[in-house]
C-alpha atoms as one frame of an Amber mdcrd trajectory, in Angstrom:
protein
   0.028  -0.039   0.002   1.177   3.522  -0.754  -1.125   5.132   1.940  -0.440
   4.473   5.639  -2.494   1.635   7.093  -4.492   2.978  10.014  -7.078   1.580
  12.505 -10.083   3.568  13.575 -13.226   3.609  15.727 -16.336   5.838  15.166
 -18.136   6.940  18.293 -21.450   8.820  18.898 -24.849   8.942  17.323 -25.983
  12.416  16.166 -22.631  14.128  16.749 -19.991  11.629  15.777 -16.212  11.633
  15.895 -13.636   9.223  14.568 -10.671   7.969  16.632  -7.676   7.002  14.570
  -5.060   4.732  16.029  -1.515   5.325  14.682   1.445   3.041  14.941   4.903
   4.670  15.315   5.724   6.940  12.294   2.175   6.588  10.845   0.388   9.762
   9.943  -3.133  11.015   9.135  -4.178  14.179   7.291  -7.184  16.311   8.333
  -9.036  19.487   7.494  -7.796  22.420   9.618 -10.090  22.841  12.638 -11.434
  19.228  12.792  -9.160  18.099  15.700 -10.956  16.887  18.831  -8.212  15.429
  20.950  -4.868  13.651  20.607  -2.457  11.586  22.807   0.967  12.627  23.825
   3.800  12.224  21.348   1.638  12.988  18.316   3.215  15.823  16.363   0.977
  18.248  14.495   2.277  20.017  11.419   0.618  22.429   8.923   1.306  21.485
   5.328   0.387  22.670   1.831  -2.037  20.468  -0.015  -2.668  16.948   1.185
   0.772  15.694   2.007   1.287  13.526  -1.059   3.431  16.056  -2.851   5.734
  17.044   0.068   8.830  15.679  -1.731   8.168  17.294  -5.156   9.624  20.729
  -4.461   7.944  24.059  -4.230   6.071  23.684  -7.579   4.477  20.391  -6.416
   3.426  21.894  -3.137   1.889  25.017  -4.738   0.042  22.847  -7.235  -1.500
  20.705  -4.473  -2.457  23.754  -2.525  -3.950  25.429  -5.586  -6.241  22.408
  -6.166  -7.647  22.822  -2.706  -8.134  26.545  -3.237 -10.258  25.818  -6.330
 -12.561  23.738  -4.146 -13.118  26.484  -1.746 -11.002  24.921   1.062  -8.024
  26.237   2.947  -4.659  26.236   1.302  -3.358  24.249   4.223  -4.101  20.850
   5.872  -2.866  19.405   9.110  -0.584  16.409   9.402  -0.645  14.301  12.568
   2.281  11.906  13.076   2.894   9.420  15.877   6.567  10.130  17.075   6.235
   7.888  20.076   7.227   4.218  20.613   3.741   2.745  21.005   0.366   3.089
  19.541  -1.226   6.697  19.879  -4.701   7.987  19.096  -6.039  11.165  17.531
  -9.640  12.019  17.151 -11.541  14.235  14.645 -15.067  15.479  14.980 -17.877
  16.323  12.562 -18.613  20.083  12.182 -22.399  19.582  12.422 -24.906  16.842
  13.326 -24.729  13.758  11.048 -22.736  10.630  10.370 -19.115   9.849   9.543
 -18.665   7.429   6.598 -15.413   5.351   6.546 -14.324   4.589   3.034 -11.555
   2.122   2.015 -10.426   3.425  -1.292  -8.649   0.209  -2.104 -12.081  -1.504
  -2.223 -13.630   1.297  -4.283 -11.480   1.377  -7.414  -9.102   3.838  -5.841
 -11.269   6.940  -6.225 -14.359   8.563  -4.729 -16.104  11.754  -5.886 -17.598
  13.820  -2.982 -18.904  17.174  -1.983 -16.178  19.697  -1.613 -16.879  20.276
   2.170 -17.548  16.631   3.167 -13.967  15.469   3.628 -12.861  15.031   7.252
  -9.569  13.081   7.363  -7.618  10.349   5.681  -4.556   8.149   5.980  -1.432
   9.888   4.716  -0.891   8.960   1.074  -4.529   9.634   0.086  -4.729  12.440
  -2.531  -7.382  15.143  -1.956  -7.857  16.757  -5.414 -10.574  18.193  -7.680
 -13.012  16.575 -10.018 -14.223  18.704 -12.928 -17.834  18.056 -13.992 -17.860
  17.100 -17.721 -21.359  18.533 -18.369 -22.091  22.302 -18.391 -25.488  21.896
 -16.755 -23.974  19.920 -13.837 -21.301  22.458 -13.374 -23.598  25.546 -13.248
 -26.638  24.172 -11.423 -25.369  21.199  -9.525 -24.944  23.102  -6.189 -21.201
  22.264  -6.113 -20.225  24.228  -9.249 -17.948  22.632 -11.844 -15.667  21.398
  -9.165 -16.187  18.582  -6.650 -13.593  16.837  -4.520 -12.024  13.532  -5.458
 -10.168  11.263  -2.997  -7.651   8.951  -4.636  -5.326   6.315  -3.328  -5.524
   2.989  -1.483  -6.029   4.074   2.031  -8.807   4.849   4.547 -10.641   8.185
   4.233 -13.507   9.645   6.120 -16.415  11.994   4.952 -19.126  13.441   7.093
 -22.780  13.890   6.150 -25.693  15.887   7.556 -28.468  13.952   9.339 -28.842
  10.318   8.364 -26.980   8.848   5.464 -28.499   6.460   2.834 -26.224   4.221
   0.870 -27.626   3.010  -2.485 -26.089   0.459  -4.913 -27.154   1.381  -8.403
 -27.388  -1.324 -11.071 -26.188  -0.703 -14.662 -28.589   1.802 -16.218 -30.546
   2.383 -12.942 -31.354   6.121 -12.386 -31.796   7.789  -9.062 -33.046  11.438
  -8.806 -32.044  13.331  -5.692 -32.012  16.875  -4.341 -28.743  18.447  -5.485
 -27.798  19.396  -1.905 -28.393  15.833  -0.646 -25.682  14.158  -2.746 -22.635
  13.427  -0.546 -20.410  10.991  -2.535 -20.319   8.498  -5.355 -17.979   6.044
  -6.924 -16.212   7.022 -10.082 -18.418   4.928 -12.467 -21.633   6.794 -11.587
 -22.807   9.281 -14.210 -23.918  12.610 -12.727 -26.112  15.172 -14.389 -28.629
  17.904 -13.565 -32.329  17.843 -14.735 -34.802  20.665 -14.700 -37.984  20.086
 -12.676 -40.852  19.651 -15.114 -43.869  21.944 -14.913 -43.405  25.621 -14.251
 -45.755  25.600 -11.278 -43.912  22.753  -9.659 -40.557  24.353 -10.331 -41.512
  27.684  -8.853 -44.033  26.863  -6.117 -43.040  23.311  -5.180 -40.433  24.361
  -2.637 -37.935  21.690  -3.853 -35.754  23.943  -6.119 -35.574  24.205  -9.846
 -33.149  21.308 -10.407 -32.374  17.857  -9.075 -29.444  15.578  -9.715 -29.806
  12.340 -11.806 -27.414   9.629 -11.001 -27.033   6.703 -13.335 -25.426   3.351
 -12.353 -23.568   1.228 -12.068 -22.025   2.315  -8.840 -22.612   3.307  -5.189
 -23.931   6.638  -4.038 -24.328   8.160  -0.542 -27.191  10.548   0.157 -27.683
  12.738   3.225 -31.005  13.596   4.761 -30.027  17.050   6.080 -27.721  19.199
   3.891 -25.988  21.890   5.852 -27.409  24.597   3.538 -30.968  23.448   4.410
 -30.218  23.433   8.124 -28.684  26.935   7.934 -31.734  28.248   6.018 -34.002
  27.027   8.727 -31.914  28.610  11.469 -31.949  31.930   9.536 -35.687  31.669
   9.088 -36.308  30.857  12.752 -34.207  33.828  13.832 -36.420  36.189  11.950
 -33.693  37.287   9.591 -34.482  37.635   5.910 -32.698  35.877   3.142 -33.145
  32.672   1.053 -30.720  30.548  -0.805 -31.924  28.243  -3.490 -30.284  24.886
  -2.937 -28.076  23.747  -5.741 -28.864  26.564  -8.176 -27.549  29.931  -9.260
 -31.171  31.114  -9.687 -31.917  31.785  -6.032 -33.046  35.367  -6.992 -36.228
  33.919  -8.434 -37.141  32.636  -5.071 -36.480  35.983  -3.398 -38.540  37.658
  -5.986 -41.447  35.433  -5.301 -41.095  36.023  -1.500 -41.247  39.734  -2.181
 -37.612  40.397  -1.126
């Protein structure tokens, strides 16, 4: 294996965290700000990119950091390394209520496509890059823009979802239509496109947005029941503040116009 081989344990129900066990000299990469706790003798370092290009010179480091900048993430990630003589543990927490999904990339063809803000942590050696949408419609109206994250390698990686997660195995040619904000991750063989909601009344007054994602098998998809954007909208609405964001669309102004804003 190119990636470090790590052990892990996921704790909690609504607010989960993953505890990663590291042997001496093993490392794990994580998004900045996701650390919950760690044992003594674990060294924490800030790095450019995902750590897979640390030996490629300045150009390689800048390229890796630039890929993360395109996905809207920080230029930096955090590397946690066990510098002790025995096993040590480090834990990472989800940023909002939901589930943590462990993914062994060696069992999934070496690549997973996911939402740009769903990545939590991974074994060192897993590459965190960008996945450009091939179709123009998916890029503009898919809720994630042209760019989604791709996790590549042969190690363990962890993504977090909002609410409850549904895992669906799609057969060849089988189509699943989902709200654009509810799509969390999919294997590389799944075809992803955007479809306009039929019927002008349904599109404008249905309350489900103007577009939904169509996923065509074969492959595996992970769907979340509570996108963070939906939860944030409810909080803003309950607080009495004005504002509305159309999930997965650049046409949110239509909704605001209808609301009289």
